[in-house]
N, C-alpha and C positions, 0 to 999 in steps of 0.2 A: 504493500500500500504506500510505503514511503520511498520506494525506489525511484531513481532518476529516470530510467528508461521506461518506455511504454510497456504495459503488461504483455505477457506472451499472447500471441494472436488468438489461440483457441480459448484461453481463459477469459480474455476480454470479450470475445464474441458470445461466450456462454453467459457471462454476467449481463451483457446487453440484452440477450433474449429473456433472461430472468426478470430484468427491470421492465422490459416491454410487456411481458405477461402480467406482472404485478400491476402495471399501469392500467391495462385493459380490465383486469379483475376489479380494481378499485373503481373504475368508471362504471362498471356494471352494477355495483352496489351503492354508488354514491347517490345521496338524495338530491336530485336536480330537477324535480318536477313541481316545485312550489316557488313561484315568484320569478324574478328576472335572472337569478344565478344560472338557470339552465341555458338561457340565451347567451350569457357571458361566456360560459365554458364551451358551449358549442362553437363559438367564434374564436375564442382565444387558443384553445389547444391545437386545432389544425393549423392555425396561423403560425404558432410557435414551432410546430413540427416542420413546416415548410421553410421557416427561417433557419432552423438548424441544418436542414438539408442544403440550403443555398449558401449559407455562411456559418460554418460550425462555431466560429468564435463569438457569435452574437449572444451566446448564453452569458457572456461577461456583461452584456448590457441588460438583458431581460431579467436576470435574477435580482440584481440590486434594485431595478425599477419595480418589480412585482412583489418582492418579499414583504414590504410594508403594507401594501394596499390590497393584495389578493387574499382577502380574509372574509369568508362568507359564513363563518360559524353562527352568527345571529340568525341567519336564514336556514342553514342546513342542520344546525345542532351538533355537527361534528367538530370536535376540538382536539381529539387525540390524533387522528389522521386528517390532515387539512388539505386545502386546495394546493398549497405550495408543495406538498409532498407529491401530488400527482405531477406537477410541473417538474420536480426534481427527478422523479422516476423517468419521465420522458427525456430529460437532459442526460441522465446516465445512460439510458438505452441508446440514444443517438451518438453520444460522445464515445462510449466504449466500443460501439460497432466500428467507428472509424479508427479507434486505437488498435483494433485487431486487424485492420487492413494494411495498406502499404505503410511501411515504416517511414517516419520523417524525423528530422532532428528536433530535440526538445528546445522550446523557446526560453526556458528558464531552468534553474536547478536550485537545490538546497545545499547549504553548507553542512558539514558533518555535525556541528553543534546543533543546528536546527533539526536535523534528522533525529538526533539523540533526544532532544526536548520533545519532539512530536511522539516519539516512541514511548517515552515515560508518561506523557499525558494520555496516550491511548491505553496503556496498561492500567493506569489509575482509573480511567473512565470505565474500562471493562470490569474492574473489580467493584466499583461503586454501582454499576448497572446490575451486576449479578446479585449483589447484596440487597439491592432494592427490589428486584423482581422475583426473587426466590423466597419462599416457595410460591408457585403459581396457585391462584385460587381455583376451585373446581370449575370445569367448563360451563356448568349451568348458570353460574353467577355472571351477571352482566358486567363486562370488564371495561367498557369505554364510556361510562356515563358520569363519572365523578373522579375527584382527585384523591380519594381515600383508599384506593385499591393499589396493589403492587404494579399494575400496568402503567401507573403514572411514571415509573422509572423509564419505560420505553418512550413516553412522550418527551421527557426532558433529555434523554440520552440520544435521541435521533439527531440533534443538532450537530454533535461532534461526529457521529457516523456519516452524515451527509457531507460534512467538510472534508473528511478523509476520502470519501468516494469521489469528490470533486477535485481532489488534489492532483491526480494524474492529468486531468483535463486542464487544470491550471498550469501545470508544468509544460503542457503541450502548447497552450495558447497565450499564456500570461507574460509575454515580454512587455517591456516598458511602453512601446508604441501601441500595443493592443490595449493595455490598461488605460492609456490616455484616450484612445479612440472609442472604446466600448464601456469600460467600467466607470470612468468619471461621468460620462453622459447618463449612464444608468443610475448612478447615485443622485444626480441632479434631477432626473425625471421622477424618481421615487420621492425625493424631497418636495418637488413641486406638487405632486398629487396629494401627499400628506398635508401640505400647507393649505392647499385649496379645500381639502376636506375639513380641516380645522376652521378655516374661515366660514365655510358653509354651516358647520355646527354652531359656531358662535352667532351667526346671523339668524339661524332658525330658532334657537332656544333662548339664551339670555339676551341676545342683541349684541352687535359688534361693539357699540359704545357703552354698553352697560357693564361697568367695571365694579359695581358694588355687589353684584350677585356672587354667591359662593359656588356657582356652577363651574365645574372643571371639565375641560374637554377630554375626550378619549380618542378622537379622530377614528381611523379605521382599525384600531387595535382591539379585537374582541377579547384578548387575554386580560384586559383590564376590567373584566366583569367581576373579578374578585380583588380589585385594586391593583397595586403594583405600579411600576414606572416604565412600561413599555414605550409609551410616547416620549417620555423624557430621555430614555436611553437612545432611542432612534434619532431624536433631534440632536443629541450630543454627538452621535456618530456621523451625522450627515451635514450639519451646519457648516463645519470648516470647509467643505468642498464647494459650497456656494461662495465663500470668500476666495477660494482658489480660482474659481471661474472668473470672478471679478478681477482678481489680480492678473490673470492671464489674458483678459480681453484685449484684443489688438485694434478694435475698431469701435465705432460709436454704438451700433445696434447691439452687438454682443454685450457691451458694457451696460447698456440700458436694461437688457433682459436679465443680466446677472444682478443688477441693482434691484429689479422688481422681485426676483426670486428671493434675494436676501431679505427684502422687506416682508414678504409673505412668511418666510421661515421664522424670522424674528418675531413676527406677530403671533405665530403659533407657539413659539417658546414663551413669550410673555403671557399668553392666555392660559398656559398650564398652571400658573401661580405656584410653580414648584421651586422651592428654595434650593434644592439640590441641583436642578437644571440651571438656575441663575448662577450658582457657584461654578458649574461646569463651563458655561459660556465665558465667565470671567477668567477661568483658568486657561481656556483656549485662546482668549484675546491676549492675555499676558504672554503666553508662549509666542504668539504671532508678533506681538509688540517687541519682544526680545529680538526676534529675527529682523524686524523692520529697522530697529535702532542700530543693529549691526550693519545693515545694508540699506542706507537711506534712499528715499524716492529720488529718481533722477540721477542715480549713480552712473547710468550709462552715458550721460552727457558730460559729467565732470569726473575728475580723477577719483578712482575708488578709494574708499577710506571711511572710517566712522565719522559721524557728525561730532563736532566739538562738544565737550560736556556742557558748556554753557548753552549751546543751541538746544541740546536735549532737554535741559532743565527749563528753558524758556518755552519750548513746545508744550511740555507737561504743565507748566504754570498757566499758559493760555487756555489749554484744554480744561484744566480744573476750574479756572475762573469762569469760563463759558458755561460749564455744567452747573455750577452753583447759581449763576445768574438765571439760567433757563429754568431751573427748579423754582427759584423765587418768582419769576414771571408767571409760571404756571399756577403757583399757589395763590397769586393775587389776581391775575388777569385771565386765567383759564386757558382753554385751547387756543383762542384767538391771539392772546398775548404770547403764548409759547410759539405758535406758528409764525407770527410776525417777527419775533426775536430770532428764530432760526433762519428766516429769509434774510434778515438784516446781516447776520454773521456770515451766511453763505455768500451774499453779495460782496461783503468786505473781503472774504477769502479770494474770490475771483478777481476783484478790482485791485487787490494789493499785489497781484502777480504781474500787473501791467506797469509800464513806465509812465507814470502819471505826470501831466504838465502842472507841476505845483505852482508855477507862476500865474496860472489861471485860477487858482483855488479861491482867492478873495472874490473875484468877479462871479464865479460859478455859485459860490455859497450865497452871495447877496441876491443873485437872480433867482436861485431856488427858494430862498426865504420869501421873496416878493411874490413869486408865482404860487407858493404854498399858501400864503396869506390871502391872496386874491381868490384862489379856488375854495379855500375853507370858508371865506366870507360869502362867496357867491352860492356855494352848494346849499340847497335848502334842506333843513332838518325835517325828516318825515314826521308827519303827525301820528301820534299813537305808536303802537308796536306792531301794526299790521304789515308794514313794509318789509321787504326782504332784508335780511341782515347785511348783506354785502352792499346794499344801496345806501347805507348810512355813511356819512361823510368820512370818518377815519378809515373805514374798511375800503370804500371805493377809491379814495385817493391813495391809499397804500398799494392797492392792486394796480392803479394807473402808474404809480412810480415804479413798481416792480417791472411792469411791461415796458416802460420807457428805458429802464436800465438794461433789461434783457435785449431790447432792440439795439441799444448802443454798443453792447458787448458781443453781439452775435458774430460768430466767426465769418469774416468776409475778406480774407486776404489782407493786403496792406492797408485798405481803407478802414478796417476795424481798429487799427492802431494810430489813426490820424489824431492830431491834437483836438480837432473839433469834436470828434465822436467821444474821445476820452473826457473832454470837458463836459459834454452832454451827460456822460455816465456819472461824473462827479456831481452834477446838478441833480440827477435822479437819485443818487445815493443820499444827498442831503435831504431831499423830500421824503425818502424812506425813513430816515432818522426822525424827522418831525412827526410823521404819521405813526411811527412806532410809539413815541411818547404819547401822542393823542389817543391811540387805541388803549394804552394802559390807563390813562385818565378816564376815558369814556367807560371802561369796564369796571374799574375798581376805585376810581377817584384819586385823591392825593396820595394814598399809600403806595400806589403803583408808579409814581413819578420817579422816585429814587432808583428802583431796580431798572426801569426803562432807561433812565439817564446813564446808569452804569453800563448797560448793554451798548448804548451809543458810544460811550467812552472806550469800551473794549474794542468796538469796531474801528474807532479812530486809531487806536494803537495798532491794530492789525494792518491798517493802511501803510504803516511805516515799514512793512516787511521789505519792500523794494529797496530801501536805503541801507539795509543790513548787508554785510559782506562776510560770509555768504548769506543769502536770504534763507529764512526758515523753510520756505516751500517755494516751489515753482509750479506753474500752471501746466503740468504734464499729466499724462493718463494716470500714473500711480497716485499722485497727490489728489486728483479729483476723485479717484476711487476710494481712497482713505477718507476724504472729507465726506463723500456721499454716504459711506457706510456708517461713519460716526453720527451724521445727521439722522439717519434712519434709527440707529440705536437710541439716540436721545429722544426723538419724537415718540418712540414706542415705550421706552423704559420709564420716562418721567411720569406720564399719566398713569401707567399701571402701578408704579411704585407708590404713587400718592392716592390710589384708590382705597376705598374702605376695606375691601376684602384682603388686598395685599398688605395693608397696614396691620390688620388683625393677624394675618399669617406671621408677619415678622415679629409682632408683639408677643406671640405665643411660642417663639422659637425655643426658648429655654425650657418651657413646660413640655413641649413636644419632644425635646431631646431627652428629658428625664423619662418620658414614657418609652422612647425608643431604647434607651439603656436598660430599662426594666425588662423590656421584651427580650433583649439580647441575653440578659442574665437568665431569664426563664428558658430560653432556647438551649443555653449551655447546660442548665440543670436537667433538661429532658434528655440530653445525650448520654447513652450508657457509658460506663466507665471502663469497660473491658478493653484490652489492647487492640482487638480487631476493629472495634468501632472507632477508636482513636486513630488508628493507622489508616484504615480504608473507608471510614465513614459509616453512617447508618444506612446508606443507600441513596442513590440518586432519586429525587422526587418523593422521598419518604417523609418530608416534614409535615405536610397536612395531616397524614394519618397519625404521626407521632403526637402532634398537638391535640388531635381529637381524643386520643386515648390517654395521654400522659401529661396534659398541661397541669401546672401546679395549682391553679385555682379550681380544678375539677369542673371547669366549664364544659358544656355540651353544645358545640356549635350546631346550627341548623344544618340539615342534610337533605338531599334529594336522591332517591334511588328508584330503579325500575325492577319489578319483581313479577313472578308468575304464581298463580294460584296452585296450591299443593293440597291434595286431599279434599277438595271441594267438589261434591257431585255436580256434574254438569258444567263446571267452570274450570276443570283441570286444563292447565296450559294457558289460561287467560292472563294477559299481561296488563299491569296497571302501574301507576306511579305512586310512590310513598313519600309524602312530605312530612319531615320531622321538624317540629318547632324547636327553637333554641332553649336551652336550660342554663340559666346563669344565677348565681347566688345573689348578685347585686343588680337585679333588674331582669328584663326580658331578653336583652341582647338584640342583635341585628337579624332581621328575617332574611331568608334565602328565597328568592322569588323565581318561579318558573315562568318563562316568557315565550311568547310566539308573536311574530309580526303578522298583522292582519290588514287587509285592504278595506278599511272601514269608511263609510260615507257619512257625511254630517247630517244631523237632524233626521236620523233613520231609526225605525223601531226594530230592534233585534231581539232574538230569543236565545238564551243560553240554557243548555241542558247538560246534566252530568249525573254520574252515580258516585256516591261517597260513602265511606264508613270511617269511623274514628275510634281511637283508643287512647287512654291516658286521662289526665285531669283536665277536662273541659277544653279541648283544642278548639280554636276558632279558625275558620277558613276565610281568608281575605281574597276577594275577587274584584278586579277593577280593570278598566281600559285606560291607558295613559299615553301621553305623548312622551316618547323616550327614545334616545339613541342607544345608550348602553347603561349608564348609571343615571341617577337623579331623575326620577319621573316628574313630569310637569302636567298641569291641567288635567287631573284624573277625573274620570267618571266612575264612581263606585257602583257596583252591581249589588243590589240588595238581596243577598243570599245568606240565610241563616240555617245552620245544620240543626236538625231536630234531634231531640233526645230519643233513645230507643223506646219503643212502645212496650207496655207490659206483656210478657210472654214471648217477646220477639227474640229469636236466637242471637247470641253474641256473634259479631262479625258479619251481620247481614247488610248487604248493600241497600242504600236508600236512594231513590231517584228524585231529582230536583229539576224544576223548570222555572225560569224567571224571565220576564220581559223588561226591557229597559230602552231608553233613548240615548243615542250616541252623542247628542248635543253638538258641541263644536268640533269634535274629533274628526279628522279627515278633511278639514277645510283648508283652504289656502292654495296659492299657485303651485304648480307641479314641482318646481325646483325648490321652493321655500316651504313646502308642506312638511310639517313634522311627522315622522313615522309614528304609527300607533301600534302598541303592543298589549296583548292580554297578559295580565299578571295574576299568578296564583301563589299564595303563601300560607303557611301554617303558623299560627300564633297561639300562645297559651299562657300558662302561669310560669313561675320560675322553674318548674320541673318540665322536662321535655315530654312532648306528646306527639302522636302520629295521626295524620289524616291520609287516607288512601283514596285516589280518584281514578275514575275510568269513564269511558264513553262520553268524552267531552264533545259538545256540538254547539256551534253558533250559527244560527240561521238568519239570513236576510229575509225581508218581506216576500221576495219572490221564491223562497225555498233554497237559495244557494247556500252551500256549506262553506264557511270561511276557515274553519280550523282544519289543518292537515294533521294526520296521524293522531286524531283524537282518541282512538282506542288503544294507543301505545303498543300496537302490534309490532312496530319497528323501533321500539324502545325510545331513544332520545332523538330520533330523526325529526327535524324541524323545531325541536324544543331546545331552548337555551336557558341559562339561569344567571342570576346576578346577586351579588352582595354589595349593597350600595355604599355602606360606610365602614363597617367593621371588617378590616382586612388582615388583621394580625394572625388569625388562624390559618391563613393561606400562604403567608410569605415570612421568611426570616428577616427581611428588610436590611440585608447587608450582603454584598457580593462576596466579600472575604469570608464572612461567617458562614454563608451558604456553602462555599467550597470546603471550608474546614469541617462543618458538621456532616454534610452529605457525601463528600468524597474523601474526608480524612486528611491527615497531614501529607500523605502521598499525592493526592490530587491537588491540594492547595500549593504545595511547594513546586510541583511540576508545572502548574499553570503560572506561578510566579516567575519561574525560570523562563518560560516561553514569553511572557510579557516583557521581562527585562531584556531578553535577547532581541525581540522585535523593537522595543523602544530605543535601545542603544544604536541599533542599525539605522533607524529612522532619524535620530538626532545627528548622527554622523553625516548622513546624506543631506539633512537640512542645513547643517553648518557649511556644507560645500555648495549651497545655493539651490538645492532641489526643493522647489515650492510644493510639489506633490508629496514629498516625504514630510514636509512641515505640516501640511494639512492632515495627513494620516496620523502623525504624532499628536496633533491637537485633538483629532477625533477620539483616539484611544484615551488620551488624558481626560477629556470631558466625560467619556463613558465610565472611566474609573472613579471620577469625582461623583457622578450620579450614583455609582455603585457603593459609595461610602454609606449611603442611607437607604438603599433599596437593593433587593436581590434581583438582578437583571437576567441571569441565566436560566430562570424558570419560564422564560418566554422563548420557545424554540426558534422562531424566525429572527428575533433580535440576537440570540446567541449565535446562530449560524452566520449572520451578517458580521458579527464581531470576529468569529473564527476565520471567516474568509478574508477579512481585513488584516488579521495577524498573518495569515499565510502569504498574502500579497507583500506584506512588509518583509517577510523572510526570503522572498525570491531574489535571486541574483542571476545575472546573465551567464550562460555557459561559457567555458573557456574557448578562446579562439583556436581554430585548428592550427597546428604547427605549419609554418611556412615550408614548402618543399625546397630542399636544397638542390641547387643547379650544379650539374657536373662541371668540373673545370674545363 
């Protein structure tokens, strides 16, 4: 598996046939006849197969692009074997079939140290996998419906197995040129789709500008149905590559697209309200800043060498002052004041890189003040508040001044540098400054005059850049990219950091950290003390079951399981779902909700029917329809269903039939793209002691008799049914990447993975020090991933773990040695 050369032809072809047969078998049983996933798969899989036949290396693009977004578990109910596994089977089948054909030289190789690290990691992985999956449960028990059975080890272990299966293909196709041509665009495409998904989720549920809501997005990551940080880990892994695209852009349009992608991705990062992700982005920025300070912008135009220490300090001082002033402007003058101040500083940044005709400054300032006074006095103040905001005097004149400045500075050859146009630009800049102060006063009164004046003073100091030798910045592509990225970060980070929910999150950091430390101590207390568990771990994916049975508080988390009737006359073999309510000594705990997406119409009368039986101390069945993406239900319509007490003389365990009619009210309304998805929710609640409700024969009929619920009899177990734990996530996650490795894979797994990370990190840092921007982006991505992993266990999401492993493998690749030159006879 770790060899340099291609596998022997017969073995490779045999493995390809096995993968192809497994792919066909999976498609035969996959639940694809409910909703639009069937159409998606019917289009995607043949297209991908044809792409692999035409261009074998295109898997380097498709896998990074589709790993984060091809997630249909909320529709299909399958989360052990996922859509991406079907795609990977197809990749292995096509790739290994070519490996078994005509031999071709390898595009990359691994060093002996890398091969040794990968071998140690594979042995530790195999030991943890066997410890987790053995002994296997009886075949009659459903194995793929929850995280509490031993098969969860296979779910987590498949990420490393897929990475090792893809390694020979990576050695065949993964040279530096192919990675730049395929893998980088694939990462950018995946990041763009995730960012657009996050923007859609914010727009549909809390609203894009609603920063006071405690709604936290999950984007396309269904693994977050029990919490976790899949979205945070993915953004930490992919955001640096958007910066890499911006840094490598050689023309105007690619730079604009890279700036747009960076803005969308940073919006998604800010909307997570994740303190760990914020720290990861800061760590990646600091690493990039270290590289930029060592290689300043515009180095290609002037002699190479580091910027003088005084210049570095002055840059940092200007950036810090600007940030403080922008925060103050936002706190006093809101979004309008912040946007005006950013435009003012951006205009000064561009204008300061030109050779300004300072001898014309007094005349231009005087003309600008006269024109500003004339327009301000002439512009009528709209009566009342009905007029559009931008028609008010300060906003309209600020916009007019900005357009005048942009026209004066628009690139146009030598004419754009003429004294007349530069004088016009200085005049527009003066009017911008006046209107900035006016906007502050108009919005917040006298308290905003001081920060607005300080912004103007800082802008004036920036105009002196051209008189410094050397100047702090030049108007080149690199400087514009850095300034644009900094502006995007500030425009997004300042409003989010000042929002109510973000302020509350940061205020409770110390309290939350105490809770996290307490959870980590409990995790260590649950780990057996024998040498085998210490050395090889309790087993991959075993933590949820360990917490369920051995948590120190003796809590009983809620659970969902599918079972068959045994020994019931006439019902033998009947499948049903069992909902167990949580049992907590200090309260009722978090419910576990069984979900299915439904095509509900607004203001329609529906009829819900089901069979139920219960056991335990008065369990309560909660049934409702809600607007929900994954977590955090919104605008619910409760279904008035109450379970009856058993009738006198009725045998224990008798099924009771219920039917109830209700109105869907507002659910299902809205435009197609902005229509919130509607889901049916079923949950068992009760007292502090756990109790059980069993359900069967669910049906939801429209007025015309159409059945909306798929697999309501549960004959296909969890097909089309998914579940969610909205708030209480500690029973499912260790919440630390390092502790997860230590507990589930033991010291062998933790140390071998640490060695692999260290080897890859050192190699990337050496390449980055030599000027390789791609290596710098990869190092920043892995650093951000590890920072997020300080407070969340990320390797329990197979698609995120696979993406991390593939990035580590790419970091370890090195070009094969050049063939020796043939000696010529004398």
